[in-house]
N, C-alpha and C positions, 0 to 999 in steps of 0.2 A: 469581409466575407459576408455574403447574404445568408441569412439564417431563416429557418422556419420554425414556428411554434407548433407543437403537436401535443396530443394528450398522453401523458404518462398515466398509469392506472391509479390516479388519485382523484379526489372528488372535485372536478372542475377546474383544477389549477393548470395553466399552460406552462410548459417547461420546454427547454431546448432539447431536441432529439438529434441534432446534427446539422450539417449544412443542407443546401437545397435538395440534395439527393437523399436526404434522410439516412445517413450512414449508420449502420448498426454499431453498437458499443459493446465491447467485450469487457466484462469485469473479471480481472485476473487477481486472485486472492492468495497471499502468502500465508498458507495455513499454519506453518510452523511458527512464524513470528507472532501471529495473533493468538494462537493457543498458548504459547509461552507467556505472552503479556497478560492474558486473562488468568492464567494459572497463578501468577504471583499477585495480581491485583484483586482477585476474587477468592483467594485462598481462605480468607476469614469467614466466608459463608459456609464452607464445608459441605456444599451441596452434593448429595449423592443420588444416584438413580434408584428406581424401585427395587432393584436387585442388590443395592448396597455399593455399587461402583462409583468412584469419584466422578463428578460431572460438572463442577463449577467452571472449568476452563471451556468446556464445550458450550455451556450456557452463554458465556461471554462472547464466544465466536459467533453464535447464532444471533445474538442481539446486534452485534456489529454488522453482520451480513444484511439484516433487515434495514438498518440505518443507511448502509451504503446503497442498497437497492433503491431506497426512496430518493437519496441524493443524486445518484448517477443515472437511474432509470436504464439499466443495461438491457441489451438484447439477450445476452447469455452470460453464464458464470462458469468459470473454471477455477478450481482450488488446487494448489500444489503443496506437496509435503516432501520433506527429506526422506530418502530411503533410510529406515531405522536400522537396517541390518548390514549395510556395506557402504563404502565411500571410495570412489575412484581417486578422489583428491587425497584422502588420507593414505591410501595405498601408495600413490606416487610421491607424495610429500608427507612423510610421517610426522613432521612437526606441525602440520596444519591442525588446529584446534587441540593440540596436545596440552595436557595439563588441566583441561576442564574436568570438573567434578562429574561423577556419574549422575545421569538423570534420575530423579526420584521415580519410583515405580508408579506413583500416582500421576505423574506427568506423562510417562510412557503410555500408560493405559488410556489417558485422555487424548493423546495424539492419535492413537489407533482408533479410539472411539469416535473422534471427530470425523475422521474419514468415513467411517461406517454410517454415521448419521447423515452426512452430506450426500452420500450415495443413495441412501434410502429416500431422500427428498427428490432425487433426480438430477442432482448437480454433478457435473463432471469432476472427478478427483483424479489427479495424476501423481503417482509416486514413482519417479523414474529410477530404474535400477542403478544403484551406485552414485546417484546424483542428488540434487537438492531442489528445494522449492524455487530458488532463484533461477534455476535452469528452466523450470516450467514457465516462470514469468517472462523470461527472455524469449522463449519459444512462442508464447502468446503474443508478445509485442511484434514479433516477426510475422506471425500467422495472420493477424488481423488485417493489415493493409493488403495482403494478397487476395483477400476475399471482399475487399471494399469496406472494411470496418476499421474502427479505432479502438484503442485499449485504455482502460483506466486500471492501474495497478494499485492494489490496496495492501499496504505493508507497514510495519513499524520499523523496518530496517532501512538503511541508507543505500544498500547495494544497487537497488533499482533506479537510483538517480541517473545512472549511465544509460538507461533505456528511454529517457524522456526525449521526445522529438515532436514533430508536427502531428503525429498520429498517436502519441502515447503521453499520458499524464500519470502522475503518481499521487495517490491519496495517502499521505504519510500520517499514520495514526499516532497521535500524541496524547498526553493526558487531557481528559475531557471528552474522549470518544470521537466518533466520526464527525459530528457536527462542528467540533472545535478544531478539526485537523485541516491543514492546508492542502489544497489541490495544486501540486507543483507543475509548472509549465517551464519551458526553457528560460523565459525571462525571469520567472520567480526564483529559479535555481540560481541565477546570477545574483539576484538580490540577497539570497540566503547565504551563498558560499563564495560568490565572486568568481565563479567559473561557469563555463557552458557545459551542457550534458556530455558532449563528446570528449570533454577533458576530465570527466569524473574518474575514469579508470586510472589515469595518470595521477590525479590528485590522491586517490585512495592508496595507490601503490607507493607514492612518495611518503605519505603520512603514516602508512601502516595501519594495521588493525589488531590491537592487543587482544581483543576478544577472540580472535581466531589464531592467536599466537603468530602473527605475522608482523615482525618489527619493521618499521619504516626506515627511511634514510636517516642516519644519525644527525640530529640537530634540525630536522625539517618537520615542522608541525603544520597544522592546518593553514595558518596565516602565511607562512613562508611558501608552502606549496601553491596556494592560490596566487600569491604575488608572482612566483616564477611562471606559472602557466599564463597569467595575464600578460606578462612581458614577452614570453617566448612562444606561446601557442601550444607546445607539447613538451613532454619530458625528453623525447628523443632530440628535440632542438636544444634543450638544455645541455645534454651530454655532448652533442656535436659542437656546441659553442665552447664548452669547457675543453674539449680536445684541441680546439683551435686557439686557446689562450684564455677564454672565459670573459672577454670584454663585456658582453651584454649581460651575462649572469652577474658579474660583479656590480654592474650598474643597477641591477634590479634588487639584489639582496645583500650586497656588500662582499668584501673580500673574504671575511671569515667564513661565511656560509658557502661561498664559492669554493674555498679551499676544501671544506668538508665534502662537498658534492664531487670534487675532483678525485677523491680517493676511490680506488677500484671497487671497494666493497659497497660504495654508494650505488653505483650503476647495477651491480649484481643484485642488491636488495630490491631495487626497482624492477628489474627484469623478472626476478623470482615472484614477487607479488603480482605482477601483471599476469604471469602464467597461472598462478593459483586462483586469482580472482576472476579470470575470464569465464564468462557464462556460456553454456551450451544453448544454442537457439534453434536447434533442429529436431526437437522432440516431437513425436506424434501425440497430438492432444485428443484425438477422437472427437473433434467438434465439427458440426455442420450448422452454421448459423441460420440456415433456412428451416431447421427443425431437428428434433431429436434430443438426446441427453444434453442437459445444461441450458437449453433454450427456454426462456420464460414465455408463457406462464408455466410454473411447475404444477404438479398434481396437488390440488388443495387437500385431499385426504392425507397424503404423505407429509405435506408441510405442517398441517395441524397436528398430526400425531407426533412429529419430532419436537415441536415446540411445547406441546402439553406434557410430553414425557420429561422435559427439562424444567417443568414448573414455571414456564413463561406464559402464565395465564393471560396477563394483560398485554403481552407482546404478540400473542397469537393472532388477534385480528389484524394487526399491522403486517405480520408475516403473510397472512392470507391475501391481504390487499396488494402488497408490493412484490411478492414472489409468485402468488397464484392468481393475481388480478381479480380477486373477489372484492365486492363492496364491503366497506366497514360495517359490521353489525352494530345494532344499537347497544349502548353501554350505560350503566348508571351515571348520572350527572356528575358525581364526585370524581369519576375517572375520565371525564372528558376535558378537552382543552377549549378555552375561549380564545378568540383572536383579538388582541388589543388593537385599538384604533391606531392607524398609522403603521401597522406592521407590514403592510404590503401583501398580505394573504387574503384571498377571498373568504367569505363566510363559509364555514364548514371545512376548510382546508387545515385542520388541526395537525399539530405535530404528533408523531406516534411514540410509544414508549419503548424506543429501541436505543437507549443509551447503553454505555458499556456495562452498566450493572443491571440493566433491565428495568430501571425505574422510569417513571414518566419524564419525558424530555422537557426542558424549560422552554417557556415562551417569553417573548419580550419584543420591544421595538427594535427597529433596524439599528438605531443609535446604540441601544443597550448591547446588541450583539457585536457591534463594531468595537465598543469599549472592551468587551470581553475578549475579542480576538486580539486587540492590542496588548492586553495583559498576557495572553497565552503565547503568542509567537512574535513579539517584538517587531523587528524591521519588516516582517512579512505581513504586518497587520493591514497595510494598504492594499495587499493582494488577497486578503482573507476571503474565502468563499463562504457566503452565507446561503445555505441550500434552500431556504424558504423563499428566497428572492428570485424572481424570474430573470433579472439581469445576471445573476450568477450562473444560472443554467445556460444563458446565452454565451457566457464566457468560457464554457467548458472546453470548447475547441476553437475559440476565435484567435 
């Protein structure tokens, strides 16, 4: 694919903005998963707002949003949250997420507060009635190609793996924050799980999801599910072959596993999980990528106010640069970054303080980042995206 380098709002660094037609990029954020993650990882800070409300999870979400904006250089941002008051899935399938402990009031208030803060900044927030953030992400992935755009989904959950295709990537947030997280493509998902994106729904349904109280097929774990799908293509083919004697299934996973899969309850479990896990992709997002809510640059006054209110003093300049397209203001030398020789970044293109915990991001050579990536996500290391490297931006949608 022929690509073009263009200027993202950073100081002189060329980055990839899409193929030759400069396709817009929509950043679709899983607000629920990232607030949950920050709620637990940042609870020790005990940060509260000026009026005494808990705010540490909101602070974590804001810092990750800035880091993603720098790494992805999106045209627009939409954030989805679960409906906190009703659930069509739980109404239809009462067992769905049954047994979960009640959310702490400090988490509930920050989920609501996060939506309010993001809206105050001009970001589109979608809380679909009776549905979940995953449905917002699926709708974003469907919407973007219809308007000539592409999507990067930012989430700490795995459900969005099913949405990966030639127009959609998933930035899977793991320990270490945005810069340490892999940007998953169809090929990288095969490396990670051994399946293609279009097989992920079957994979998840066969394996089950204990966190959602959805048992999988008895005796089928992640490895067996991947083996079956690699051999058969789909779960429907698995059950069709079993109905005809199971020759191919037995060859793939052995007679014992084939016999368990041949039990009537196995197919019923798969079918139920497929129904519950199916995402709605037809939600109205209220987005117009040519301008309006959610489209960058955001209002600098609103961005600055939101970040300062959450005590993100040293992240505010980065937020203004990457969300509001303002130049980085001068800062004391002890809070600046220098560029080590051989890092591949031009002078002045320093990293910003938008790690998960709001502290200054680390710098280092490309080799150092590569070794770090290898430690963090093993067999994906060779596909690890290093956002400060122009070559990585070129690979965003190649």
